[in-house]
Residue frames as a rotation matrix with the C-alpha (Angstrom) as fourth column:
MET 1
-0.693 -0.397 -0.601 43.88
0.693 -0.141 -0.707 -30.95
0.196 -0.907 0.373 14.65
SER 2
0.234 0.772 0.591 41.33
0.365 -0.633 0.682 -28.80
0.901 0.056 -0.431 16.40
GLN 3
-0.687 -0.452 0.569 41.63
-0.249 -0.590 -0.768 -26.27
0.683 -0.669 0.293 19.21
SER 4
-0.725 0.393 -0.566 40.07
0.687 0.477 -0.549 -26.78
0.054 -0.787 -0.615 22.65
PRO 5
0.392 0.892 0.226 36.81
0.780 -0.452 0.432 -25.00
0.487 0.007 -0.873 23.61
HIS 6
0.498 -0.237 -0.834 38.93
0.605 -0.595 0.530 -22.98
-0.622 -0.768 -0.153 25.98
GLU 7
-0.574 -0.819 -0.011 41.27
0.514 -0.371 0.774 -21.84
-0.638 0.438 0.634 23.23
ILE 8
-0.402 0.534 0.744 38.34
0.805 -0.180 0.565 -21.01
0.436 0.826 -0.358 20.94
ASN 9
0.640 0.706 -0.304 36.74
0.756 -0.509 0.411 -18.94
0.135 -0.493 -0.859 23.62
ARG 10
0.098 -0.684 -0.723 39.98
0.538 -0.575 0.616 -17.06
-0.837 -0.449 0.312 24.14
LEU 11
-0.800 -0.373 0.470 40.18
0.585 -0.307 0.751 -16.24
-0.135 0.876 0.464 20.45
ARG 12
0.065 0.927 0.370 36.55
0.846 -0.248 0.472 -15.09
0.529 0.283 -0.800 20.55
GLU 13
0.641 0.091 -0.762 37.44
0.664 -0.563 0.492 -12.81
-0.384 -0.822 -0.421 23.40
GLN 14
-0.427 -0.880 -0.209 40.44
0.519 -0.428 0.740 -11.45
-0.740 0.207 0.640 21.43
ILE 15
-0.547 0.352 0.760 38.19
0.741 -0.219 0.635 -10.60
0.390 0.910 -0.141 18.49
ALA 16
0.583 0.805 -0.106 35.82
0.751 -0.486 0.447 -8.74
0.308 -0.340 -0.888 20.78
LEU 17
0.306 -0.554 -0.774 38.75
0.570 -0.544 0.615 -6.84
-0.762 -0.630 0.149 22.40
HIS 18
-0.755 -0.639 0.146 40.12
0.497 -0.413 0.763 -5.72
-0.427 0.649 0.629 19.03
GLY 19
-0.241 0.725 0.645 36.69
0.832 -0.188 0.522 -4.91
0.499 0.663 -0.558 17.71
LYS 20
0.687 0.437 -0.581 36.00
0.711 -0.571 0.411 -2.61
-0.152 -0.695 -0.703 20.69
SER 21
-0.083 -0.805 -0.587 39.38
0.463 -0.552 0.693 -0.87
-0.882 -0.215 0.419 20.19
LEU 22
-0.786 -0.158 0.598 38.78
0.618 -0.236 0.750 -0.28
0.023 0.959 0.283 16.49
PHE 23
0.150 0.947 0.286 35.24
0.815 -0.282 0.506 1.01
0.560 0.157 -0.814 17.16
ASP 24
0.585 0.139 -0.799 36.23
0.692 -0.599 0.403 3.28
-0.423 -0.789 -0.447 20.10
ARG 25
-0.348 -0.808 -0.476 38.92
0.370 -0.584 0.722 4.92
-0.861 0.075 0.502 18.00
GLY 26
0.311 0.618 -0.722 36.49
-0.439 -0.581 -0.686 5.71
-0.843 0.530 0.091 15.06
LEU 27
-0.721 -0.635 -0.277 37.95
-0.533 0.252 0.808 3.15
-0.443 0.730 -0.520 12.66
THR 28
-0.754 0.652 -0.086 34.60
0.389 0.547 0.741 1.60
0.530 0.525 -0.666 12.14
MET 29
-0.846 0.502 0.182 31.10
-0.516 -0.681 -0.519 2.76
-0.136 -0.533 0.835 12.95
GLY 30
0.192 0.960 -0.205 27.50
-0.978 0.203 0.039 1.43
0.079 0.193 0.978 13.37
SER 31
0.617 0.065 0.785 27.40
-0.234 0.967 0.104 -2.16
-0.752 -0.248 0.611 12.40
SER 32
0.827 -0.371 -0.422 30.08
-0.442 0.036 -0.896 -1.87
0.348 0.928 -0.134 9.69
GLY 33
-0.100 -0.992 0.076 33.22
-0.935 0.068 -0.349 -3.86
0.341 -0.106 -0.934 9.59
ASN 34
0.932 0.354 0.073 33.99
-0.356 0.869 0.344 -7.47
0.058 -0.346 0.936 10.31
ILE 35
-0.095 -0.964 0.249 36.85
-0.995 0.103 0.018 -9.73
-0.043 -0.246 -0.968 11.58
SER 36
0.884 0.291 -0.365 37.65
-0.310 0.951 0.007 -13.38
0.349 0.107 0.931 11.05
GLN 37
-0.043 -0.869 0.493 40.24
-0.958 0.176 0.227 -15.71
-0.284 -0.462 -0.840 12.67
ARG 38
0.085 -0.081 -0.993 41.41
-0.588 0.801 -0.116 -18.98
0.805 0.593 0.020 11.06
LEU 39
0.539 0.094 0.837 41.10
-0.778 0.435 0.453 -22.14
-0.321 -0.895 0.308 13.21
GLU 40
-0.424 -0.899 0.113 43.39
-0.776 0.424 0.466 -25.06
-0.467 0.110 -0.877 13.18
ASP 41
-0.289 0.426 0.857 40.62
0.223 0.901 -0.373 -27.48
-0.931 0.083 -0.355 11.91
GLY 42
-0.780 -0.080 0.620 40.14
0.624 -0.036 0.781 -25.44
-0.040 0.996 0.078 8.78
GLY 43
0.282 0.957 0.059 37.22
0.926 -0.288 0.244 -23.56
0.251 -0.014 -0.968 10.03
CYS 44
-0.667 -0.545 0.508 37.08
0.374 -0.834 -0.404 -19.98
0.644 -0.079 0.760 11.27
LEU 45
-0.159 0.582 -0.798 35.59
0.831 -0.358 -0.427 -17.57
-0.534 -0.730 -0.426 13.79
MET 46
-0.701 -0.032 0.712 33.80
0.527 -0.695 0.488 -14.54
0.480 0.718 0.504 12.28
THR 47
-0.888 0.399 -0.227 31.92
-0.102 -0.654 -0.750 -11.62
-0.448 -0.643 0.622 13.58
PRO 48
-0.318 0.861 0.397 28.08
0.763 0.481 -0.431 -11.86
-0.562 0.166 -0.810 13.11
THR 49
-0.424 0.345 0.838 25.89
0.684 -0.484 0.546 -10.06
0.593 0.804 -0.031 10.66
ASN 50
0.408 0.643 0.648 24.49
0.126 -0.742 0.658 -6.64
0.904 -0.187 -0.384 11.83
ALA 51
0.572 -0.195 -0.797 26.90
0.818 0.207 0.536 -6.68
0.061 -0.959 0.278 14.80
CYS 52
0.863 -0.343 0.371 28.60
-0.333 -0.938 -0.093 -3.56
0.380 -0.044 -0.924 16.20
LEU 53
0.165 -0.861 -0.481 32.37
0.371 0.506 -0.779 -4.24
0.914 -0.050 0.403 16.63
GLY 54
-0.541 -0.407 0.736 32.27
-0.485 -0.564 -0.668 -1.99
0.687 -0.718 0.108 19.79
ARG 55
-0.129 0.513 0.849 29.73
-0.960 0.150 -0.236 -4.26
-0.248 -0.845 0.473 21.55
LEU 56
-0.139 -0.039 -0.990 30.58
-0.580 0.813 0.049 -7.80
0.803 0.580 -0.135 20.50
ASP 57
0.535 0.210 0.819 29.41
-0.789 0.472 0.394 -10.65
-0.304 -0.856 0.418 22.71
PRO 58
-0.487 -0.866 -0.112 32.17
-0.848 0.439 0.297 -13.26
-0.208 0.240 -0.948 22.46
ALA 59
-0.557 0.313 0.770 29.71
-0.037 0.916 -0.399 -16.10
-0.830 -0.250 -0.498 22.86
ARG 60
0.543 0.840 -0.019 27.76
0.033 -0.044 -0.999 -14.95
-0.839 0.541 -0.051 19.78
ILE 61
-0.135 -0.656 -0.743 30.74
-0.864 -0.290 0.412 -14.72
-0.486 0.697 -0.528 17.47
THR 62
0.792 0.532 -0.297 30.18
-0.605 0.623 -0.496 -17.25
-0.079 0.573 0.816 14.62
ARG 63
-0.329 -0.847 0.418 32.15
-0.547 0.532 0.646 -20.40
-0.769 -0.016 -0.639 14.35
LEU 64
0.651 0.414 -0.637 32.19
-0.754 0.249 -0.608 -22.02
-0.093 0.876 0.474 10.85
ASP 65
0.484 -0.493 0.723 33.57
0.190 0.866 0.463 -25.33
-0.854 -0.087 0.512 9.75
ALA 66
-0.550 -0.835 0.005 35.97
0.140 -0.086 0.987 -25.85
-0.823 0.544 0.164 6.83
GLN 67
-0.560 0.416 0.716 32.97
0.826 0.220 0.518 -25.87
0.058 0.882 -0.467 4.37
GLY 68
-0.874 0.181 0.450 31.52
-0.126 -0.981 0.150 -22.63
0.468 0.074 0.880 5.69
ARG 69
0.097 0.947 -0.308 28.71
0.336 0.260 0.905 -24.17
0.937 -0.191 -0.293 7.68
VAL 70
-0.067 -0.034 0.997 27.75
-0.764 -0.641 -0.073 -22.48
0.642 -0.767 0.017 10.97
LEU 71
-0.403 -0.193 -0.894 28.63
0.325 0.883 -0.337 -24.62
0.855 -0.427 -0.294 14.00
ASP 72
0.122 0.451 -0.884 27.66
0.988 -0.141 0.065 -22.18
-0.095 -0.881 -0.463 16.78
GLY 73
-0.721 -0.274 -0.636 27.14
0.316 -0.948 0.050 -18.51
-0.616 -0.165 0.770 17.41
ASP 74
0.208 0.829 -0.519 24.98
-0.148 -0.497 -0.855 -16.16
-0.967 0.255 0.019 15.36
ALA 75
0.770 0.059 0.636 24.76
0.608 0.235 -0.758 -16.04
-0.194 0.970 0.145 11.51
PRO 76
-0.219 -0.957 -0.190 28.04
0.824 -0.286 0.490 -14.65
-0.523 -0.049 0.851 10.07
THR 77
-0.209 0.020 -0.978 28.51
-0.271 -0.962 0.039 -11.28
-0.940 0.273 0.207 8.41
LYS 78
0.756 0.616 0.221 26.98
0.071 0.259 -0.963 -11.10
-0.650 0.744 0.152 4.98
GLU 79
0.630 -0.653 -0.421 30.53
-0.719 -0.285 -0.633 -10.46
0.293 0.702 -0.649 3.67
HIS 80
0.529 -0.390 0.753 31.74
-0.352 0.707 0.613 -13.82
-0.772 -0.590 0.237 4.90
PHE 81
0.853 -0.174 0.493 32.81
0.499 0.549 -0.670 -14.69
-0.154 0.817 0.555 1.37
LEU 82
0.707 -0.649 0.282 35.45
-0.463 -0.726 -0.508 -11.90
0.535 0.229 -0.814 1.49
HIS 83
0.302 -0.550 0.779 37.02
-0.907 0.085 0.412 -13.50
-0.293 -0.831 -0.473 4.45
ARG 84
0.615 -0.037 0.787 36.93
0.058 0.998 0.001 -17.07
-0.786 0.045 0.616 3.10
ALA 85
0.938 -0.267 0.220 38.41
0.234 0.022 -0.972 -15.94
0.254 0.964 0.083 -0.19
MET 86
0.461 -0.798 0.388 41.32
-0.753 -0.584 -0.305 -14.21
0.470 -0.151 -0.870 1.52
LEU 87
0.257 -0.344 0.903 41.97
-0.762 0.503 0.408 -17.12
-0.595 -0.793 -0.133 3.90
GLU 88
0.788 0.094 0.608 41.80
0.197 0.898 -0.394 -19.68
-0.583 0.431 0.689 1.12
GLU 89
0.836 -0.483 0.260 44.15
0.211 -0.155 -0.965 -17.80
0.506 0.862 -0.027 -1.16
ARG 90
0.056 -0.866 0.497 46.63
-0.627 -0.418 -0.658 -16.92
0.777 -0.275 -0.566 1.60
PRO 91
0.524 0.189 -0.831 47.34
0.303 0.870 0.389 -20.19
0.796 -0.455 0.398 3.63
SER 92
-0.441 -0.787 -0.433 49.82
0.692 0.009 -0.722 -18.34
0.572 -0.617 0.540 5.87
ALA 93
-0.543 0.347 0.764 47.22
-0.420 -0.901 0.111 -15.78
0.727 -0.261 0.635 6.93
GLY 94
-0.832 0.229 -0.505 45.67
0.526 0.611 -0.591 -16.36
0.173 -0.758 -0.629 10.34
ALA 95
-0.152 0.762 -0.630 43.14
0.691 -0.374 -0.619 -13.48
-0.707 -0.529 -0.469 10.41
ILE 96
-0.515 0.089 0.853 41.33
0.711 -0.511 0.483 -10.91
0.478 0.855 0.200 8.18
VAL 97
-0.345 0.429 -0.834 40.06
0.481 -0.683 -0.550 -7.43
-0.806 -0.591 0.029 9.13
HIS 98
-0.474 0.288 0.832 37.62
0.738 -0.385 0.554 -5.54
0.480 0.877 -0.030 6.86
LEU 99
-0.332 0.327 -0.885 36.62
0.605 -0.646 -0.466 -1.92
-0.724 -0.690 0.017 7.84
HIS 100
0.391 0.447 0.805 34.90
0.849 -0.513 -0.127 1.09
0.356 0.733 -0.580 6.36
SER 101
0.059 -0.500 -0.864 37.60
0.772 -0.526 0.357 3.36
-0.633 -0.688 0.355 7.84
THR 102
0.677 0.543 -0.496 37.16
0.229 -0.797 -0.559 6.94
-0.699 0.265 -0.664 6.66
HIS 103
0.209 -0.628 -0.749 40.42
-0.682 -0.643 0.349 7.79
-0.700 0.438 -0.563 4.98
SER 104
-0.756 -0.409 0.511 40.88
0.012 0.772 0.635 4.41
-0.654 0.486 -0.579 3.29
VAL 105
0.049 0.871 0.490 37.36
0.797 0.261 -0.544 4.65
-0.602 0.417 -0.681 1.86
ALA 106
0.628 0.093 -0.772 38.06
-0.197 -0.941 -0.275 8.31
-0.752 0.325 -0.573 0.76
VAL 107
-0.472 -0.850 -0.235 41.06
-0.547 0.073 0.834 6.94
-0.692 0.522 -0.499 -1.20
SER 108
-0.669 0.169 0.724 38.88
0.430 0.882 0.191 4.26
-0.607 0.439 -0.662 -2.78
CYS 109
0.463 0.885 0.038 36.56
0.620 -0.293 -0.728 6.90
-0.634 0.361 -0.684 -4.14
LEU 110
0.022 -0.506 -0.862 39.27
-0.347 -0.813 0.468 8.92
-0.938 0.289 -0.194 -5.93
PRO 111
0.888 0.455 -0.062 39.07
-0.183 0.227 -0.957 8.85
-0.422 0.861 0.285 -9.78
ASP 112
0.711 -0.646 -0.277 42.73
-0.499 -0.187 -0.846 9.05
0.495 0.740 -0.455 -10.50
ILE 113
0.283 -0.614 0.737 44.44
-0.761 0.324 0.562 6.54
-0.584 -0.720 -0.376 -8.21
ASN 114
-0.483 -0.531 -0.696 46.52
-0.826 0.539 0.163 3.73
0.289 0.654 -0.699 -9.57
PRO 115
0.571 0.809 0.136 44.25
-0.799 0.511 0.315 0.65
0.185 -0.289 0.939 -9.49
CYS 116
0.438 -0.484 -0.757 47.24
0.155 0.871 -0.467 -1.63
0.885 0.087 0.457 -9.25
ASP 117
-0.405 -0.557 -0.725 48.66
0.873 -0.001 -0.488 0.19
0.271 -0.830 0.487 -6.20
CYS 118
0.479 0.805 0.350 46.22
0.695 -0.591 0.408 2.74
0.536 0.048 -0.843 -4.68
ILE 119
0.979 -0.206 0.000 48.68
-0.156 -0.744 0.649 4.31
-0.134 -0.635 -0.761 -2.23
PRO 120
0.458 -0.869 -0.189 52.39
-0.204 0.104 -0.973 4.85
0.865 0.484 -0.130 -3.00
PRO 121
0.379 -0.401 -0.834 55.12
0.793 0.605 0.070 3.62
0.477 -0.687 0.548 -0.64
LEU 122
0.581 -0.100 0.808 55.29
-0.190 -0.982 0.015 6.74
0.792 -0.162 -0.589 1.54
THR 123
0.299 -0.467 0.833 56.70
-0.954 -0.130 0.269 5.03
-0.017 -0.875 -0.484 4.71
ALA 124
-0.678 -0.617 -0.399 58.64
-0.586 0.782 -0.214 1.97
0.444 0.088 -0.892 5.65
TYR 125
-0.806 0.335 0.489 55.95
-0.232 0.580 -0.781 0.69
-0.545 -0.743 -0.390 7.94
TYR 126
0.277 0.885 -0.374 53.35
-0.754 -0.041 -0.655 0.88
-0.595 0.464 0.656 5.24
VAL 127
0.092 -0.298 -0.950 55.49
-0.838 0.493 -0.235 -1.25
0.538 0.818 -0.204 2.97
MET 128
-0.857 -0.500 0.125 56.22
-0.479 0.681 -0.554 -3.64
0.192 -0.534 -0.823 5.85
ARG 129
-0.695 0.643 0.323 52.64
-0.083 0.375 -0.923 -4.14
-0.715 -0.668 -0.207 6.96
VAL 130
0.382 0.904 -0.193 50.61
-0.279 -0.086 -0.956 -3.55
-0.881 0.419 0.219 3.76
GLY 131
-0.489 -0.582 0.650 52.82
0.513 0.412 0.753 -3.70
-0.706 0.701 0.097 0.67
THR 132
-0.974 0.217 -0.072 51.05
-0.170 -0.480 0.861 -2.94
0.152 0.850 0.504 -2.58
LEU 133
-0.535 0.845 -0.001 47.29
0.111 0.069 -0.991 -2.23
-0.837 -0.531 -0.131 -2.47
PRO 134
-0.937 0.221 0.270 45.22
0.283 0.028 0.959 -3.08
0.204 0.975 -0.089 -5.54
LEU 135
-0.576 0.817 0.004 41.72
-0.687 -0.482 -0.544 -1.71
-0.443 -0.316 0.839 -6.09
VAL 136
-0.772 0.494 0.401 38.84
0.538 0.843 -0.003 -4.09
-0.339 0.213 -0.916 -6.45
PRO 137
-0.807 0.495 0.321 36.08
-0.079 -0.630 0.773 -2.74
0.585 0.598 0.548 -8.77
TYR 138
-0.631 0.634 0.448 32.77
-0.757 -0.376 -0.535 -1.75
-0.171 -0.676 0.717 -7.06
HIS 139
-0.609 0.617 -0.498 30.19
0.276 0.754 0.597 -4.35
0.744 0.226 -0.629 -6.25
VAL 140
0.283 0.763 0.581 27.02
-0.554 -0.364 0.748 -4.00
0.783 -0.534 0.320 -4.15
PRO 141
-0.602 -0.471 0.644 27.80
-0.795 0.278 -0.539 -5.07
0.075 -0.837 -0.542 -0.54
GLY 142
-0.011 0.500 0.866 26.78
-0.485 0.755 -0.441 -8.68
-0.874 -0.425 0.234 -0.03
ASP 143
0.758 0.223 -0.613 27.29
-0.653 0.252 -0.715 -9.52
-0.006 0.942 0.336 -3.75
GLU 144
0.657 -0.513 0.552 29.21
-0.001 0.731 0.682 -12.80
-0.754 -0.449 0.480 -3.71
ARG 145
0.783 -0.457 0.423 30.86
0.513 0.088 -0.854 -11.96
0.353 0.885 0.303 -7.01
LEU 146
0.709 -0.517 0.480 32.94
-0.613 -0.788 0.058 -9.62
0.348 -0.336 -0.875 -4.84
GLY 147
0.584 -0.474 0.660 34.50
-0.309 0.622 0.720 -12.73
-0.751 -0.624 0.217 -3.24
ASP 148
0.646 -0.362 0.672 35.67
0.720 0.583 -0.377 -13.89
-0.255 0.727 0.637 -6.72
ALA 149
0.772 -0.354 0.527 37.13
0.069 -0.778 -0.624 -10.44
0.631 0.518 -0.577 -7.47
VAL 150
0.624 -0.514 0.589 39.02
-0.777 -0.333 0.534 -10.53
-0.078 -0.791 -0.607 -4.23
ARG 151
0.693 -0.329 0.641 40.18
0.109 0.927 0.358 -14.15
-0.712 -0.178 0.679 -4.80
GLY 152
0.827 -0.312 0.468 41.85
0.522 0.117 -0.845 -13.01
0.209 0.943 0.260 -7.97
LEU 153
0.422 -0.640 0.642 44.16
-0.326 -0.768 -0.551 -10.65
0.846 0.023 -0.533 -6.12
ALA 154
0.830 0.037 0.557 44.53
-0.557 -0.010 0.830 -12.21
0.036 -0.999 0.012 -2.68
GLY 155
0.878 -0.478 0.034 47.14
0.477 0.879 0.021 -14.69
-0.039 -0.002 0.999 -3.63
GLN 156
0.047 -0.889 0.455 49.60
0.809 -0.234 -0.540 -11.89
0.587 0.393 0.708 -4.48
HIS 157
-0.422 -0.115 0.899 48.54
-0.205 -0.954 -0.219 -9.18
0.883 -0.277 0.379 -2.09
SER 158
-0.731 0.138 -0.668 47.95
0.644 0.463 -0.609 -9.25
0.225 -0.875 -0.428 1.71
ALA 159
-0.361 0.672 -0.647 45.54
0.285 -0.581 -0.762 -6.27
-0.888 -0.459 0.018 1.45
VAL 160
-0.614 0.267 0.742 43.04
0.730 -0.163 0.663 -5.04
0.298 0.950 -0.095 -1.11
LEU 161
-0.791 0.395 -0.466 40.85
-0.050 -0.802 -0.595 -1.91
-0.609 -0.447 0.655 -1.29
LEU 162
-0.291 0.804 0.518 37.27
0.923 0.378 -0.068 -2.31
-0.251 0.459 -0.853 -2.33
ALA 163
-0.850 -0.069 0.522 36.15
0.305 -0.872 0.382 0.64
0.429 0.485 0.762 -4.45
ASN 164
-0.320 0.707 0.631 33.75
-0.547 -0.681 0.487 3.01
0.774 -0.189 0.604 -2.67
HIS 165
0.635 0.586 -0.503 33.78
-0.045 0.679 0.733 0.52
0.771 -0.443 0.458 0.22
GLY 166
0.702 -0.402 0.588 36.87
-0.691 -0.184 0.699 -0.15
-0.173 -0.897 -0.407 2.31
PRO 167
-0.211 -0.905 -0.369 39.98
-0.902 0.325 -0.283 -2.24
0.376 0.273 -0.886 2.90
VAL 168
0.950 0.303 -0.070 40.27
-0.262 0.902 0.342 -5.98
0.167 -0.307 0.937 3.38
VAL 169
0.153 -0.979 0.135 43.55
-0.871 -0.198 -0.450 -6.91
0.467 -0.048 -0.883 5.16
ALA 170
0.810 0.046 -0.584 45.17
0.099 0.972 0.214 -10.19
0.578 -0.231 0.783 6.05
GLY 171
0.187 -0.816 0.547 47.77
-0.926 -0.333 -0.179 -10.93
0.328 -0.473 -0.818 8.71
LYS 172
-0.523 -0.428 -0.738 49.64
-0.222 0.904 -0.367 -13.93
0.823 -0.028 -0.567 10.13
ASN 173
-0.532 0.512 -0.674 47.49
0.845 0.370 -0.386 -13.50
0.052 -0.775 -0.630 13.27
LEU 174
0.424 0.872 0.245 44.89
0.861 -0.472 0.190 -11.16
0.282 0.130 -0.951 14.42
ASP 175
0.356 -0.403 -0.843 47.26
0.415 -0.740 0.529 -8.64
-0.837 -0.538 -0.096 15.95
ALA 176
-0.684 -0.714 0.151 49.18
0.379 -0.171 0.910 -8.45
-0.623 0.679 0.387 12.67
ALA 177
-0.361 0.598 0.715 46.00
0.878 -0.039 0.476 -8.00
0.313 0.800 -0.511 10.66
VAL 178
0.694 0.589 -0.414 44.73
0.703 -0.679 0.213 -5.20
-0.155 -0.439 -0.885 13.03
TYR 179
0.040 -0.788 -0.615 48.17
0.319 -0.573 0.755 -3.45
-0.947 -0.226 0.228 13.00
ALA 180
-0.742 -0.339 0.578 48.24
0.613 0.008 0.790 -3.61
-0.273 0.941 0.202 9.18
THR 181
0.105 0.898 0.427 44.75
0.941 -0.229 0.250 -2.17
0.322 0.375 -0.869 8.97
GLU 182
0.694 0.046 -0.718 45.63
0.476 -0.778 0.411 0.70
-0.540 -0.627 -0.562 11.32
GLU 183
-0.398 -0.891 -0.217 48.89
0.316 -0.355 0.880 1.38
-0.861 0.282 0.423 9.28
LEU 184
-0.510 0.278 0.814 46.80
0.850 0.016 0.527 1.44
0.133 0.960 -0.245 6.08
GLU 185
0.537 0.843 -0.025 44.32
0.834 -0.526 0.167 3.92
0.128 -0.111 -0.986 7.54
GLU 186
0.450 -0.482 -0.752 47.09
0.301 -0.711 0.636 6.24
-0.840 -0.513 -0.175 8.82
THR 187
-0.644 -0.743 0.183 48.89
0.394 -0.117 0.912 6.10
-0.656 0.659 0.368 5.45
ALA 188
-0.176 0.668 0.723 45.69
0.951 -0.073 0.300 6.78
0.253 0.741 -0.623 3.55
LYS 189
0.718 0.398 -0.571 45.41
0.592 -0.780 0.201 9.92
-0.365 -0.483 -0.796 5.75
LEU 190
-0.082 -0.906 -0.415 48.97
0.172 -0.423 0.889 10.94
-0.982 0.002 0.191 4.85
PHE 191
-0.614 -0.135 0.778 48.25
0.751 0.204 0.628 10.30
-0.243 0.970 -0.024 1.16
LEU 192
0.358 0.859 0.366 45.24
0.903 -0.418 0.100 12.56
0.239 0.295 -0.925 1.21
LEU 193
0.690 -0.125 -0.713 47.12
0.331 -0.822 0.464 15.27
-0.643 -0.556 -0.526 3.12
LEU 194
-0.266 -0.933 -0.242 50.02
0.071 -0.270 0.960 15.21
-0.961 0.238 0.138 0.61
ARG 195
0.166 0.342 0.925 47.94
0.925 0.272 -0.266 15.17
-0.342 0.899 -0.272 -2.62
GLY 196
0.892 0.121 0.435 49.24
0.361 -0.769 -0.527 17.87
0.271 0.628 -0.730 -4.96
THR 197
0.797 -0.603 0.028 52.57
-0.481 -0.607 0.633 18.26
-0.365 -0.518 -0.774 -3.20
ASN 198
0.615 -0.534 -0.580 54.60
-0.325 0.499 -0.804 15.63
0.719 0.682 0.133 -5.11
PRO 199
0.723 -0.319 0.613 55.77
-0.626 0.074 0.777 13.95
-0.293 -0.945 -0.147 -1.90
ARG 200
-0.262 -0.884 -0.386 59.07
-0.876 0.386 -0.290 11.98
0.405 0.263 -0.876 -1.75
GLY 201
0.846 0.504 0.175 58.22
-0.533 0.777 0.334 8.25
0.032 -0.376 0.926 -1.42
LEU 202
0.272 -0.705 0.655 60.46
-0.247 0.607 0.755 5.26
-0.930 -0.368 -0.009 -1.00
THR 203
-0.228 -0.365 -0.903 62.54
-0.969 -0.009 0.248 4.12
-0.099 0.931 -0.351 -3.99
PRO 204
0.687 0.375 -0.623 61.97
-0.509 0.860 -0.043 0.71
0.519 0.347 0.781 -5.64
GLU 205
-0.208 -0.845 -0.493 65.32
-0.041 0.511 -0.858 -0.39
0.977 -0.158 -0.141 -4.09
GLN 206
-0.784 -0.023 0.621 64.19
-0.598 -0.243 -0.764 0.66
0.169 -0.970 0.176 -0.59
VAL 207
0.311 0.943 0.120 60.85
-0.948 0.317 -0.035 -1.19
-0.071 -0.103 0.992 -1.08
ASP 208
0.479 -0.171 -0.861 62.67
-0.287 0.897 -0.337 -4.35
0.830 0.408 0.380 -2.25
GLU 209
-0.678 -0.735 -0.003 64.96
-0.178 0.168 -0.970 -4.25
0.713 -0.657 -0.245 0.88
LEU 210
-0.527 0.491 0.694 61.96
-0.841 -0.186 -0.507 -3.96
-0.120 -0.851 0.511 3.18
ASN 211
0.565 0.758 -0.325 60.01
-0.808 0.588 -0.033 -6.76
0.167 0.281 0.945 1.45
ALA 212
0.182 -0.546 -0.818 62.98
-0.130 0.811 -0.570 -9.08
0.975 0.210 0.077 1.67
ARG 213
-0.797 -0.589 0.135 63.68
-0.177 0.013 -0.984 -8.29
0.578 -0.808 -0.115 5.32
TYR 214
-0.756 0.584 0.297 60.05
-0.412 -0.072 -0.908 -8.16
-0.509 -0.808 0.295 6.65
PRO 215
-0.826 0.521 -0.216 57.71
0.053 0.453 0.890 -10.65
0.561 0.723 -0.402 4.90
ARG 216
-0.476 0.709 0.520 54.06
-0.793 -0.602 0.093 -10.00
0.379 -0.368 0.849 5.84
ASP 217
0.184 0.512 0.839 52.46
-0.777 0.599 -0.195 -13.48
-0.602 -0.616 0.508 6.16
């Protein structure tokens, strides 16, 4: 099954709308950050390389087939393999958002965070939308080995944090992926504000209850 050109154009416009919103609120800057959307035929839409999310032209957003070949639009982001790894490992995910958002990147640079779960469960909505957040070891941006590193974690986690780089977040659709990315950034800010204060987080029982009631994708 494949979507109609009209539906694909609507999805392109939705990507551009979300990209502008993220950019305008300072969650990404310059030409950093990228977004992808799964298509029904196994391909995906993806923001182009060197594109500013605040000024996306929907017609130039890349469309790839199921094998990763460009069908139309500009060349895809150089981090296309991150998106493909997440989408392949998470069949229920419909979209991926990767940003260089300030507070999330700041957490990724800390030397003493738990690499299995970078941010503790401080709030219910963080657990509901992000869950546990493992740290992916540092790789040079554009290094395709980073895709393999992400692939090893994506099957069990809907979000990962790239060391000294930023988050990669999956959602059942684009709205969900964006909301989860926003929640991650706000919780990263809380985490940094609360460092050294021994904050009260949610208990394991409270986390289990939220995970059972609100599956992410």
